[in-house]
Residue, then its C-alpha position, 0 to 999 in steps of 0.5 A: x593887773x590891779x592890786x586887790x590885796x592889802x598891805x597887811x594880807x601881802x606881808x602875811x602871804x609873803x611870810x606864810x609862803x616863805x615859811x612853807x618853802x623853808x619848812x617843807x623843803x627842809x623836813x620832808x624826805x626825798x622826793x616829797x620836797x616838791x610839796x614845798x612848791x605849795x609855798x609859791x602860791x601865797x608868796x607869789x600873790x603877795x609879792x604881786x598883790x593880786x589874788x585871783x579868788x578876790x575878784 
């Protein structure tokens, strides 16, 4: 996959993804912790440098 994100975009996505995972995993009670998986989307796109929506 080609890299189609800039450095600043990638850094921001990793930070936001980790923040979503940490905040939702810590502050949501019980069964709703699976919502923290939403943070995987920006985290993975930030780490790989590829966003399908940019194509």
